[in-house]
N, CA, C and O atoms as a MOPAC input file, in Angstrom:
PM7 MOZYME 1SCF
protein

 N      7.04700 1     1.12400 1    26.53500 1
 C      6.49600 1     2.45600 1    26.34100 1
 C      6.51600 1     2.78800 1    24.83500 1
 O      7.53300 1     2.62100 1    24.16300 1
 N      5.41400 1     3.24100 1    24.35000 1
 C      5.27800 1     3.58000 1    22.94200 1
 C      5.80400 1     4.96100 1    22.66700 1
 O      5.47100 1     5.91900 1    23.36500 1
 N      6.63400 1     5.06100 1    21.63800 1
 C      7.19500 1     6.36700 1    21.22200 1
 C      6.17900 1     7.04300 1    20.32200 1
 O      5.61000 1     6.42400 1    19.42300 1
 N      5.96000 1     8.32900 1    20.58100 1
 C      5.00900 1     9.08500 1    19.74200 1
 C      5.77600 1    10.11500 1    18.91600 1
 O      6.66000 1    10.80800 1    19.42000 1
 N      5.42200 1    10.19600 1    17.65800 1
 C      6.04400 1    11.13800 1    16.77100 1
 C      5.08000 1    12.29300 1    16.52400 1
 O      3.91300 1    12.23600 1    16.91300 1
 N      5.57400 1    13.32900 1    15.88100 1
 C      4.73500 1    14.45200 1    15.51000 1
 C      3.60500 1    13.93000 1    14.59200 1
 O      3.87200 1    13.15900 1    13.67000 1
 N      2.37700 1    14.33700 1    14.83600 1
 C      1.27700 1    13.85200 1    13.98900 1
 C      1.48800 1    14.25500 1    12.53600 1
 O      2.09500 1    15.28200 1    12.23500 1
 N      0.97800 1    13.43100 1    11.66300 1
 C      0.95800 1    13.72200 1    10.20100 1
 C     -0.04200 1    14.83600 1     9.96400 1
 O     -1.18900 1    14.72700 1    10.39900 1
 N      0.34800 1    15.88500 1     9.30000 1
 C     -0.55700 1    17.00900 1     8.99300 1
 C     -0.85000 1    17.01700 1     7.51600 1
 O      0.06000 1    16.90200 1     6.69500 1
 N     -2.10700 1    17.15000 1     7.17300 1
 C     -2.53600 1    17.21000 1     5.77900 1
 C     -3.69700 1    18.15400 1     5.67800 1
 O     -4.43900 1    18.33100 1     6.64400 1
 N     -3.87200 1    18.77300 1     4.52000 1
 C     -5.03600 1    19.58700 1     4.26900 1
 C     -5.71100 1    19.10700 1     2.98000 1
 O     -5.06800 1    18.54200 1     2.09600 1
 N     -6.99500 1    19.34200 1     2.89900 1
 C     -7.78000 1    18.91400 1     1.74100 1
 C     -8.68000 1    20.09600 1     1.34000 1
 O     -9.37300 1    20.68100 1     2.17300 1
 N     -8.64900 1    20.42500 1     0.05500 1
 C     -9.47000 1    21.52300 1    -0.44500 1
 C    -10.45200 1    20.98600 1    -1.47800 1
 O    -10.08400 1    20.22400 1    -2.37200 1
 N    -11.70400 1    21.39700 1    -1.33700 1
 C    -12.76000 1    20.98900 1    -2.25500 1
 C    -12.62000 1    21.80400 1    -3.52900 1
 O    -12.52200 1    23.03000 1    -3.46800 1
 N    -12.61000 1    21.14200 1    -4.68500 1
 C    -12.48300 1    21.81600 1    -5.97400 1
 C    -13.79800 1    21.86300 1    -6.75800 1
 O    -13.82600 1    22.32300 1    -7.89900 1
 N    -14.86900 1    21.39300 1    -6.15300 1
 C    -16.16800 1    21.33300 1    -6.83900 1
 C    -16.52200 1    19.90700 1    -7.18400 1
 O    -15.64200 1    19.05100 1    -7.27900 1
 N    -17.80700 1    19.64300 1    -7.37100 1
 C    -18.33400 1    18.31200 1    -7.63100 1
 C    -17.77700 1    17.35900 1    -6.54400 1
 O    -17.86700 1    17.66300 1    -5.35500 1
 N    -17.21200 1    16.22800 1    -6.94700 1
 C    -16.62900 1    15.28600 1    -5.95600 1
 C    -15.10100 1    15.34300 1    -5.97100 1
 O    -14.43800 1    14.38000 1    -5.58800 1
 N    -14.54400 1    16.47400 1    -6.41300 1
 C    -13.11900 1    16.59100 1    -6.60700 1
 C    -12.45100 1    17.38300 1    -5.47600 1
 O    -12.98800 1    18.37600 1    -4.98500 1
 N    -11.28100 1    16.91700 1    -5.08600 1
 C    -10.53100 1    17.53800 1    -3.99700 1
 C     -9.04600 1    17.51400 1    -4.33900 1
 O     -8.59100 1    16.69000 1    -5.13200 1
 N     -8.29900 1    18.43100 1    -3.72800 1
 C     -6.85900 1    18.47000 1    -3.81800 1
 C     -6.33200 1    18.34400 1    -2.38500 1
 O     -6.74100 1    19.08100 1    -1.48800 1
 N     -5.44000 1    17.41600 1    -2.20100 1
 C     -4.81400 1    17.20800 1    -0.89600 1
 C     -3.39300 1    17.71900 1    -0.92200 1
 O     -2.69900 1    17.66200 1    -1.93700 1
 N     -2.98200 1    18.22500 1     0.24000 1
 C     -1.62000 1    18.79200 1     0.38100 1
 C     -0.96900 1    18.22300 1     1.62600 1
 O     -1.55000 1    18.22800 1     2.71200 1
 N      0.24500 1    17.73200 1     1.44800 1
 C      1.06600 1    17.27900 1     2.56600 1
 C      2.46000 1    17.82600 1     2.30800 1
 O      3.13900 1    17.39100 1     1.37800 1
 N      2.88400 1    18.77100 1     3.12300 1
 C      4.15500 1    19.41900 1     2.88800 1
 C      4.17100 1    20.04200 1     1.51000 1
 O      3.25500 1    20.78500 1     1.15900 1
 N      5.21100 1    19.75100 1     0.70800 1
 C      5.32900 1    20.30600 1    -0.63600 1
 C      4.61700 1    19.44200 1    -1.67700 1
 O      4.65300 1    19.76500 1    -2.86500 1
 N      3.97300 1    18.35200 1    -1.25900 1
 C      3.33400 1    17.45700 1    -2.20400 1
 C      1.84400 1    17.70900 1    -2.32500 1
 O      1.17600 1    18.10200 1    -1.36800 1
 N      1.34400 1    17.47100 1    -3.52200 1
 C     -0.04100 1    17.70000 1    -3.85000 1
 C     -0.60700 1    16.49300 1    -4.57200 1
 O      0.07600 1    15.90300 1    -5.40900 1
 N     -1.84100 1    16.11100 1    -4.26700 1
 C     -2.46200 1    14.99600 1    -4.94400 1
 C     -3.92500 1    15.29200 1    -5.13200 1
 O     -4.55800 1    15.90800 1    -4.27400 1
 N     -4.48400 1    14.84300 1    -6.28800 1
 C     -5.88800 1    15.04800 1    -6.57800 1
 C     -6.69700 1    13.76800 1    -6.30600 1
 O     -6.19600 1    12.65100 1    -6.43700 1
 N     -7.95200 1    13.97200 1    -5.92700 1
 C     -8.89000 1    12.86000 1    -5.72000 1
 C    -10.21100 1    13.24900 1    -6.29700 1
 O    -10.57500 1    14.42500 1    -6.34000 1
 N    -10.94600 1    12.22500 1    -6.75300 1
 C    -12.29100 1    12.46700 1    -7.33600 1
 C    -13.15800 1    11.28100 1    -6.98300 1
 O    -12.85900 1    10.15200 1    -7.37200 1
 N    -14.20700 1    11.52100 1    -6.26400 1
 C    -15.12200 1    10.45300 1    -5.85600 1
 C    -15.78800 1     9.77400 1    -7.02400 1
 O    -16.22900 1     8.63000 1    -6.90700 1
 N    -15.87200 1    10.47200 1    -8.17600 1
 C    -16.47500 1     9.89000 1    -9.38100 1
 C    -15.44500 1     9.29000 1   -10.31600 1
 O    -15.81700 1     8.69400 1   -11.32600 1
 N    -14.15100 1     9.42700 1   -10.01200 1
 C    -13.04600 1     8.90500 1   -10.80600 1
 C    -12.96800 1     9.50100 1   -12.20300 1
 O    -12.42200 1     8.88300 1   -13.11700 1
 N    -13.52300 1    10.72300 1   -12.36900 1
 C    -13.47600 1    11.35900 1   -13.68800 1
 C    -12.16300 1    12.13200 1   -13.89400 1
 O    -11.50400 1    12.00000 1   -14.92600 1
 N    -11.79900 1    12.95100 1   -12.87400 1
 C    -10.62900 1    13.82400 1   -13.00600 1
 C     -9.37500 1    13.26900 1   -12.32200 1
 O     -8.26500 1    13.72500 1   -12.59200 1
 N     -9.55600 1    12.29300 1   -11.44400 1
 C     -8.43800 1    11.74100 1   -10.66000 1
 C     -8.89000 1    10.40200 1   -10.06600 1
 O    -10.03400 1     9.98200 1   -10.24200 1
 N     -7.97100 1     9.74800 1    -9.36500 1
 C     -8.34800 1     8.49300 1    -8.72600 1
 C     -9.20500 1     8.75800 1    -7.48600 1
 O     -9.17100 1     9.84700 1    -6.91200 1
 N     -9.97200 1     7.74100 1    -7.08600 1
 C    -10.81900 1     7.84100 1    -5.92100 1
 C    -10.01500 1     7.60500 1    -4.65700 1
 O     -8.91600 1     7.05700 1    -4.74600 1
 N    -10.50700 1     7.99100 1    -3.47700 1
 C     -9.81700 1     7.69800 1    -2.22700 1
 C     -9.59900 1     6.15000 1    -2.04500 1
 O     -8.56700 1     5.74800 1    -1.50900 1
 N    -10.51700 1     5.32700 1    -2.46500 1
 C    -10.35300 1     3.87400 1    -2.32100 1
 C     -9.23600 1     3.40100 1    -3.25600 1
 O     -8.43900 1     2.53900 1    -2.88500 1
 N     -9.18000 1     3.95300 1    -4.44500 1
 C     -8.07700 1     3.59700 1    -5.35800 1
 C     -6.73400 1     4.04700 1    -4.79100 1
 O     -5.72500 1     3.35800 1    -4.94300 1
 N     -6.72700 1     5.20900 1    -4.13500 1
 C     -5.53300 1     5.72100 1    -3.49500 1
 C     -5.10400 1     4.76700 1    -2.35900 1
 O     -3.91200 1     4.53700 1    -2.15600 1
 N     -6.05900 1     4.23300 1    -1.64500 1
 C     -5.76000 1     3.28600 1    -0.55800 1
 C     -5.13200 1     2.03000 1    -1.14600 1
 O     -4.20500 1     1.47400 1    -0.55700 1
 N     -5.62000 1     1.57400 1    -2.29700 1
 C     -5.02300 1     0.38200 1    -2.93700 1
 C     -3.55700 1     0.66200 1    -3.29100 1
 O     -2.69700 1    -0.19400 1    -3.08500 1
 N     -3.27700 1     1.82800 1    -3.81100 1
 C     -1.88800 1     2.21400 1    -4.12100 1
 C     -1.07900 1     2.35900 1    -2.83700 1
 O      0.10100 1     2.00900 1    -2.81300 1
 N     -1.67400 1     2.85300 1    -1.79900 1
 C     -0.95900 1     3.07900 1    -0.53600 1
 C     -0.51800 1     1.76500 1     0.09400 1
 O      0.62900 1     1.64800 1     0.52600 1
 N     -1.39600 1     0.78000 1     0.15600 1
 C     -1.00500 1    -0.50400 1     0.75200 1
 C     -0.01200 1    -1.23900 1    -0.16100 1
 O      0.92100 1    -1.88000 1     0.32200 1
 N     -0.21500 1    -1.14300 1    -1.45100 1
 C      0.73200 1    -1.75100 1    -2.39600 1
 C      2.09800 1    -1.10900 1    -2.27700 1
 O      3.11600 1    -1.79700 1    -2.20500 1
 N      2.11300 1     0.22400 1    -2.25600 1
 C      3.35800 1     0.96800 1    -2.15500 1
 C      4.08400 1     0.71400 1    -0.84400 1
 O      5.30300 1     0.54900 1    -0.82700 1
 N      3.33800 1     0.68300 1     0.25400 1
 C      3.94600 1     0.46900 1     1.56100 1
 C      4.65700 1    -0.89700 1     1.61000 1
 O      5.79700 1    -0.99200 1     2.06400 1
 N      3.98400 1    -1.93100 1     1.14800 1
 C      4.59600 1    -3.25400 1     1.19500 1
 C      5.72500 1    -3.37300 1     0.17600 1
 O      6.71800 1    -4.04700 1     0.44900 1
 N      5.60300 1    -2.74200 1    -0.98500 1
 C      6.66400 1    -2.77200 1    -1.98900 1
 C      7.92800 1    -2.08200 1    -1.47200 1
 O      9.04100 1    -2.57300 1    -1.66100 1
 N      7.73400 1    -0.93900 1    -0.81800 1
 C      8.87700 1    -0.22200 1    -0.25300 1
 C      9.54800 1    -1.08200 1     0.78500 1
 O     10.77400 1    -1.18800 1     0.81100 1
 N      8.73800 1    -1.71500 1     1.66500 1
 C      9.31700 1    -2.62700 1     2.67200 1
 C     10.09700 1    -3.76100 1     2.01600 1
 O     11.20000 1    -4.08200 1     2.45800 1
 N      9.55400 1    -4.36200 1     0.98700 1
 C     10.21800 1    -5.48500 1     0.31400 1
 C     11.57300 1    -5.03900 1    -0.21200 1
 O     12.58000 1    -5.70900 1     0.02100 1
 N     11.60900 1    -3.92200 1    -0.91600 1
 C     12.86600 1    -3.43300 1    -1.48300 1
 C     13.87500 1    -3.18900 1    -0.36100 1
 O     15.02500 1    -3.61800 1    -0.45900 1
 N     13.45700 1    -2.51000 1     0.69300 1
 C     14.32900 1    -2.17900 1     1.80000 1
 C     14.84600 1    -3.43600 1     2.54100 1
 O     16.04200 1    -3.55100 1     2.80700 1
 N     13.96800 1    -4.33900 1     2.85800 1
 C     14.35700 1    -5.56800 1     3.59000 1
 C     15.28500 1    -6.41400 1     2.73600 1
 O     16.30100 1    -6.90300 1     3.23000 1
 N     14.96100 1    -6.59400 1     1.48600 1
 C     15.82000 1    -7.38500 1     0.59900 1
 C     17.19900 1    -6.74200 1     0.44000 1
 O     18.20800 1    -7.44700 1     0.44300 1
 N     17.25800 1    -5.40000 1     0.29900 1
 C     18.54000 1    -4.72200 1     0.22700 1
 C     19.37400 1    -4.92000 1     1.49500 1
 O     20.57400 1    -5.18400 1     1.41800 1
 N     18.73700 1    -4.79100 1     2.65400 1
 C     19.43000 1    -4.98900 1     3.91900 1
 C     20.00500 1    -6.39900 1     4.02700 1
 O     21.06000 1    -6.60700 1     4.62500 1
 N     19.28800 1    -7.37100 1     3.43500 1
 C     19.74400 1    -8.75600 1     3.47100 1
 C     20.69300 1    -9.10500 1     2.32400 1
 O     21.03600 1   -10.27000 1     2.12300 1
 N     21.10900 1    -8.09100 1     1.58200 1
 C     22.01000 1    -8.26000 1     0.41400 1
 C     21.41400 1    -9.12100 1    -0.67400 1
 O     22.10600 1    -9.90000 1    -1.33000 1
 N     20.10100 1    -8.96400 1    -0.85400 1
 C     19.39400 1    -9.66600 1    -1.94200 1
 C     18.62600 1    -8.62800 1    -2.76100 1
 O     17.43000 1    -8.79100 1    -3.00300 1
 N     19.29200 1    -7.58700 1    -3.17900 1
 C     18.67200 1    -6.43700 1    -3.79900 1
 C     17.87600 1    -6.80200 1    -5.04000 1
 O     18.36700 1    -7.51300 1    -5.91600 1
 N     16.66200 1    -6.31800 1    -5.11000 1
 C     15.83700 1    -6.50200 1    -6.30900 1
 C     16.32300 1    -5.55000 1    -7.39400 1
 O     16.71000 1    -4.41500 1    -7.11500 1
 N     16.29600 1    -6.03000 1    -8.64000 1
 C     16.62600 1    -5.18800 1    -9.75500 1
 C     15.34800 1    -4.58900 1   -10.36700 1
 O     15.39600 1    -3.56500 1   -11.04800 1
 N     14.21100 1    -5.24400 1   -10.11100 1
 C     12.91800 1    -4.67500 1   -10.49200 1
 C     11.85700 1    -5.26300 1    -9.59100 1
 O     12.01500 1    -6.35900 1    -9.05300 1
 N     10.77800 1    -4.52600 1    -9.43400 1
 C      9.64700 1    -4.99500 1    -8.62200 1
 C      8.37600 1    -4.38100 1    -9.21000 1
 O      8.32300 1    -3.18900 1    -9.51400 1
 N      7.36800 1    -5.21800 1    -9.35900 1
 C      6.05000 1    -4.74800 1    -9.80400 1
 C      5.04000 1    -5.33800 1    -8.82000 1
 O      5.13800 1    -6.51000 1    -8.45700 1
 N      4.07900 1    -4.53600 1    -8.39400 1
 C      3.06300 1    -4.97800 1    -7.48200 1
 C      1.70300 1    -4.91100 1    -8.16700 1
 O      1.34700 1    -3.90000 1    -8.77300 1
 N      0.95100 1    -6.00400 1    -8.06200 1
 C     -0.41600 1    -6.04400 1    -8.59400 1
 C     -1.39500 1    -6.15400 1    -7.44300 1
 O     -1.21100 1    -6.98800 1    -6.55700 1
 N     -2.41700 1    -5.34200 1    -7.43700 1
 C     -3.40300 1    -5.30400 1    -6.34000 1
 C     -4.75700 1    -5.75500 1    -6.86100 1
 O     -5.19900 1    -5.29700 1    -7.91500 1
 N     -5.42900 1    -6.65900 1    -6.12700 1
 C     -6.82300 1    -7.01000 1    -6.38600 1
 C     -7.55100 1    -6.89500 1    -5.04800 1
 O     -7.19400 1    -7.55500 1    -4.07200 1
 N     -8.54800 1    -6.07000 1    -5.02200 1
 C     -9.30900 1    -5.87000 1    -3.78300 1
 C    -10.76400 1    -6.21500 1    -3.95900 1
 O    -11.42400 1    -5.74300 1    -4.88500 1
 N    -11.26000 1    -7.04300 1    -3.06100 1
 C    -12.68100 1    -7.41300 1    -3.05900 1
 C    -13.35500 1    -6.54300 1    -2.00000 1
 O    -12.89900 1    -6.45200 1    -0.86000 1
 N    -14.45500 1    -5.90500 1    -2.41000 1
 C    -15.16000 1    -4.97700 1    -1.50100 1
 C    -16.51000 1    -5.54500 1    -1.08100 1
 O    -17.12700 1    -6.31800 1    -1.81400 1
 N    -16.95100 1    -5.16100 1     0.08300 1
 C    -18.27500 1    -5.54800 1     0.54400 1
 C    -19.33100 1    -4.97900 1    -0.41000 1
 O    -19.11300 1    -3.94000 1    -1.03400 1
 N    -20.45200 1    -5.65100 1    -0.51700 1
 C    -21.52900 1    -5.19200 1    -1.38800 1
 C    -22.43000 1    -4.13600 1    -0.74000 1
 O    -23.21700 1    -3.48300 1    -1.42500 1
 N    -22.31300 1    -3.97700 1     0.56000 1
 C    -23.15000 1    -3.01200 1     1.28700 1
 C    -22.24400 1    -1.90500 1     1.83300 1
 O    -21.04300 1    -2.08600 1     2.02900 1
 N    -22.87100 1    -0.75800 1     2.06900 1
 C    -22.10900 1     0.40300 1     2.60300 1
 C    -21.49200 1     0.02100 1     3.94000 1
 O    -22.15600 1    -0.62100 1     4.75400 1
 N    -20.25700 1     0.39000 1     4.18800 1
 C    -19.45500 1     1.35700 1     3.44700 1
 C    -18.60800 1     0.76300 1     2.31800 1
 O    -17.67000 1     1.41100 1     1.85300 1
 N    -18.91700 1    -0.44300 1     1.87500 1
 C    -18.23100 1    -1.08300 1     0.76000 1
 C    -16.71800 1    -1.11700 1     0.95900 1
 O    -15.94600 1    -0.83700 1     0.04200 1
 N    -16.32400 1    -1.46000 1     2.15600 1
 C    -14.91200 1    -1.53700 1     2.52900 1
 C    -14.27000 1    -2.75100 1     1.92700 1
 O    -14.96900 1    -3.65600 1     1.47100 1
 N    -12.93600 1    -2.79700 1     1.91100 1
 C    -12.24700 1    -3.98400 1     1.47400 1
 C    -12.47500 1    -5.11200 1     2.45700 1
 O    -12.37100 1    -4.92100 1     3.66800 1
 N    -12.78400 1    -6.27800 1     1.94100 1
 C    -12.91800 1    -7.46000 1     2.79400 1
 C    -11.82900 1    -8.49500 1     2.48300 1
 O    -11.52300 1    -9.36900 1     3.29400 1
 N    -11.26700 1    -8.36700 1     1.29600 1
 C    -10.20000 1    -9.29700 1     0.87800 1
 C     -9.25800 1    -8.54800 1    -0.09400 1
 O     -9.70000 1    -7.86200 1    -1.01600 1
 N     -7.97900 1    -8.70400 1     0.14700 1
 C     -6.96900 1    -8.07600 1    -0.70700 1
 C     -5.97700 1    -9.13300 1    -1.12800 1
 O     -5.54300 1    -9.95500 1    -0.32100 1
 N     -5.61600 1    -9.10300 1    -2.41900 1
 C     -4.56600 1    -9.96400 1    -2.90900 1
 C     -3.52100 1    -9.09200 1    -3.52000 1
 O     -3.81300 1    -8.30900 1    -4.42400 1
 N     -2.29700 1    -9.20800 1    -3.04500 1
 C     -1.15900 1    -8.50500 1    -3.59900 1
 C     -0.20500 1    -9.52400 1    -4.24000 1
 O      0.18700 1   -10.50600 1    -3.61000 1
 N      0.14700 1    -9.27800 1    -5.46500 1
 C      1.09500 1   -10.16900 1    -6.15300 1
 C      2.30000 1    -9.31200 1    -6.56400 1
 O      2.16300 1    -8.29400 1    -7.24100 1
 N      3.46600 1    -9.75600 1    -6.13600 1
 C      4.71300 1    -9.07200 1    -6.42000 1
 C      5.51300 1    -9.87400 1    -7.43800 1
 O      5.68000 1   -11.08600 1    -7.29800 1
 N      6.00500 1    -9.18600 1    -8.46000 1
 C      6.90300 1    -9.79300 1    -9.42900 1
 C      8.25000 1    -9.09800 1    -9.25900 1
 O      8.36100 1    -7.88000 1    -9.40000 1
 N      9.26100 1    -9.89100 1    -8.95500 1
 C     10.57600 1    -9.35400 1    -8.68700 1
 C     11.62200 1    -9.98100 1    -9.56300 1
 O     11.46500 1   -11.11600 1   -10.01400 1
 N     12.69600 1    -9.25000 1    -9.80900 1
 C     13.87500 1    -9.81800 1   -10.41300 1
 C     15.05800 1    -9.46200 1    -9.51200 1
 O     15.05000 1    -8.42900 1    -8.84200 1
 N     16.05700 1   -10.31300 1    -9.50400 1
 C     17.25200 1   -10.06600 1    -8.71800 1
 C     17.75900 1   -11.32800 1    -8.06600 1
 O     17.13900 1   -12.38700 1    -8.15500 1
 N     18.91400 1   -11.19900 1    -7.40000 1
 C     19.59200 1   -12.35800 1    -6.80400 1
 C     18.97200 1   -12.70300 1    -5.43900 1
 O     19.51600 1   -12.35100 1    -4.39200 1
 N     17.82900 1   -13.39600 1    -5.47100 1
 C     17.15200 1   -13.74600 1    -4.23100 1
 C     16.51200 1   -15.10400 1    -4.34800 1
 O     16.26800 1   -15.58800 1    -5.45300 1
 N     16.24500 1   -15.70700 1    -3.24500 1
 C     15.56000 1   -17.00100 1    -3.20400 1
 C     14.16200 1   -16.77800 1    -2.67200 1
 O     13.90300 1   -15.76200 1    -2.02800 1
 N     13.24300 1   -17.72000 1    -2.93100 1
 C     11.88300 1   -17.56400 1    -2.43700 1
 C     11.81700 1   -17.30900 1    -0.93100 1
 O     10.99000 1   -16.51300 1    -0.48500 1
 N     12.64800 1   -17.94900 1    -0.15700 1
 C     12.61800 1   -17.76900 1     1.29900 1
 C     12.97700 1   -16.31200 1     1.69500 1
 O     12.50000 1   -15.80900 1     2.71300 1
 N     13.80200 1   -15.65900 1     0.89800 1
 C     14.13500 1   -14.23000 1     1.17800 1
 C     12.89800 1   -13.37100 1     1.00900 1
 O     12.61300 1   -12.50600 1     1.83700 1
 N     12.16200 1   -13.61500 1    -0.07300 1
 C     10.95600 1   -12.82200 1    -0.34100 1
 C      9.87800 1   -13.14800 1     0.66100 1
 O      9.20100 1   -12.24300 1     1.14900 1
 N      9.69700 1   -14.42100 1     0.98500 1
 C      8.68700 1   -14.83600 1     1.96700 1
 C      8.94700 1   -14.14500 1     3.29700 1
 O      8.01400 1   -13.64000 1     3.92100 1
 N     10.20700 1   -14.11500 1     3.74400 1
 C     10.55400 1   -13.47100 1     5.00800 1
 C     10.30700 1   -11.96900 1     4.95700 1
 O      9.80700 1   -11.38700 1     5.91900 1
 N     10.65300 1   -11.34900 1     3.84900 1
 C     10.44700 1    -9.89200 1     3.71000 1
 C      8.95300 1    -9.58100 1     3.74100 1
 O      8.53500 1    -8.61600 1     4.38100 1
 N      8.14500 1   -10.39300 1     3.05300 1
 C      6.69900 1   -10.14900 1     3.07900 1
 C      6.11800 1   -10.35800 1     4.48600 1
 O      5.22400 1    -9.62300 1     4.90500 1
 N      6.61400 1   -11.33100 1     5.19000 1
 C      6.14800 1   -11.56200 1     6.55500 1
 C      6.48300 1   -10.36900 1     7.45400 1
 O      5.64600 1    -9.91500 1     8.23400 1
 N      7.73200 1    -9.86000 1     7.33600 1
 C      8.13000 1    -8.70900 1     8.14800 1
 C      7.31300 1    -7.47300 1     7.79700 1
 O      6.91400 1    -6.71600 1     8.68300 1
 N      7.06300 1    -7.26700 1     6.51100 1
 C      6.26200 1    -6.11400 1     6.09400 1
 C      4.86200 1    -6.19400 1     6.68700 1
 O      4.35100 1    -5.23200 1     7.26000 1
 N      4.26300 1    -7.36100 1     6.53500 1
 C      2.85800 1    -7.55500 1     6.98800 1
 C      2.74200 1    -7.48500 1     8.51000 1
 O      1.78800 1    -6.89900 1     9.02200 1
 N      3.69200 1    -8.07000 1     9.24400 1
 C      3.55000 1    -8.19600 1    10.68100 1
 C      4.19900 1    -7.06200 1    11.46100 1
 O      3.84400 1    -6.84200 1    12.61900 1
 N      5.16000 1    -6.32000 1    10.85200 1
 C      5.91500 1    -5.37800 1    11.64700 1
 C      6.01900 1    -3.98000 1    11.01600 1
 O      5.84200 1    -2.98500 1    11.71800 1
 N      6.29900 1    -3.88400 1     9.72400 1
 C      6.71200 1    -2.60500 1     9.16300 1
 C      5.66000 1    -1.81000 1     8.39100 1
 O      5.70500 1    -0.58000 1     8.41900 1
 N      4.72600 1    -2.44900 1     7.71200 1
 C      3.83600 1    -1.71600 1     6.81200 1
 C      2.73100 1    -0.99200 1     7.64400 1
 O      1.73400 1    -1.59000 1     8.04900 1
 N      2.95900 1     0.28700 1     7.86500 1
 C      2.02300 1     1.08500 1     8.67700 1
 C      0.64800 1     1.23700 1     8.01200 1
 O     -0.36200 1     1.38000 1     8.70200 1
 N      0.60900 1     1.20600 1     6.67200 1
 C     -0.68800 1     1.28900 1     6.01100 1
 C     -1.50300 1     0.04300 1     6.30700 1
 O     -2.66800 1     0.13800 1     6.69200 1
 N     -0.89900 1    -1.12000 1     6.12900 1
 C     -1.61800 1    -2.36900 1     6.42100 1
 C     -2.01600 1    -2.43300 1     7.89000 1
 O     -3.12000 1    -2.87000 1     8.21400 1
 N     -1.13600 1    -2.00500 1     8.77200 1
 C     -1.41900 1    -2.04600 1    10.21900 1
 C     -2.56100 1    -1.09400 1    10.59400 1
 O     -3.21000 1    -1.28100 1    11.62400 1
 N     -2.80500 1    -0.09200 1     9.77700 1
 C     -3.87300 1     0.88400 1    10.06800 1
 C     -5.22000 1     0.45500 1     9.50900 1
 O     -6.23200 1     1.10300 1     9.77900 1
 N     -5.25200 1    -0.61000 1     8.74500 1
 C     -6.53700 1    -1.07900 1     8.15300 1
 C     -7.25500 1    -2.01300 1     9.12700 1
 O     -6.65200 1    -2.50600 1    10.08000 1
 N     -8.52000 1    -2.25000 1     8.88900 1
 C     -9.31900 1    -3.13700 1     9.71100 1
 C     -8.68300 1    -4.52300 1     9.77700 1
 O     -8.38500 1    -5.12000 1     8.74300 1
 N     -8.47000 1    -5.04500 1    11.00600 1
 C     -7.74900 1    -6.31900 1    11.14000 1
 C     -8.48600 1    -7.54500 1    10.59100 1
 O     -7.87200 1    -8.60100 1    10.43800 1
 N     -9.79400 1    -7.43300 1    10.28800 1
 C    -10.47600 1    -8.61300 1     9.77100 1
 C    -10.42700 1    -8.73300 1     8.25400 1
 O    -11.04700 1    -9.63500 1     7.69000 1
 N     -9.70900 1    -7.84900 1     7.59000 1
 C     -9.53000 1    -7.96000 1     6.13800 1
 C     -8.59900 1    -9.11100 1     5.84000 1
 O     -7.51500 1    -9.21000 1     6.41400 1
 N     -9.01600 1    -9.96700 1     4.95500 1
 C     -8.13900 1   -11.07500 1     4.54400 1
 C     -7.09600 1   -10.51000 1     3.59800 1
 O     -7.41700 1    -9.76900 1     2.66900 1
 N     -5.83100 1   -10.87100 1     3.84600 1
 C     -4.73700 1   -10.44300 1     2.95700 1
 C     -3.96600 1   -11.64100 1     2.49900 1
 O     -3.43900 1   -12.40400 1     3.30800 1
 N     -3.89700 1   -11.80800 1     1.19700 1
 C     -3.09500 1   -12.86100 1     0.57100 1
 C     -1.97100 1   -12.17800 1    -0.19900 1
 O     -2.20800 1   -11.25000 1    -0.97300 1
 N     -0.74600 1   -12.65000 1     0.02200 1
 C      0.37200 1   -12.13900 1    -0.74100 1
 C      1.01800 1   -13.27800 1    -1.46800 1
 O      1.24300 1   -14.34800 1    -0.90100 1
 N      1.32200 1   -13.04700 1    -2.74300 1
 C      2.01600 1   -14.03700 1    -3.56800 1
 C      3.13400 1   -13.31300 1    -4.28100 1
 O      3.18000 1   -12.08300 1    -4.31700 1
 N      4.05000 1   -14.10900 1    -4.85800 1
 C      5.15000 1   -13.45800 1    -5.58500 1
 C      5.71500 1   -14.43800 1    -6.57900 1
 O      5.46800 1   -15.64200 1    -6.50900 1
 N      6.46900 1   -13.90600 1    -7.49400 1
 C      7.25300 1   -14.68200 1    -8.41100 1
 C      8.56600 1   -14.00200 1    -8.61900 1
 O      8.62800 1   -12.77300 1    -8.63100 1
 N      9.62700 1   -14.76400 1    -8.78500 1
 C     10.95600 1   -14.19900 1    -9.04100 1
 C     11.27700 1   -14.58600 1   -10.47400 1
 O     11.18900 1   -15.74900 1   -10.86800 1
 N     11.65000 1   -13.57200 1   -11.23700 1
 C     11.97100 1   -13.84000 1   -12.65900 1
 C     13.47600 1   -13.69900 1   -12.84600 1
 O     13.98000 1   -13.87800 1   -13.95500 1

């Protein structure tokens, strides 16, 4: 049986041109379809999937007593050439430092991708996702 939580509530207000302000609880974020005044919704999605997997990595590694001392995520997204120009291929590269072995990071990435990252799980399943990493 699937557990259901309270739905996520958000509001969006048009600020003119292609600009909007979004509100979720006490948090506020700006978006701009033209990328003049703020990032675009697609750019926000790139940050969302990167952030979701990075948060998972930090959490999973900490639980396994392999805490990262730093983490940087790089995102490269390939988009379709026709509308709606959705992502068709994503490459995420994580650079980490800390007392961990490659197999620790590989396992954490696998768990994030297959079980924990709700952003990735919400995206179209035919998007190719490649994840790589390096430990410094």
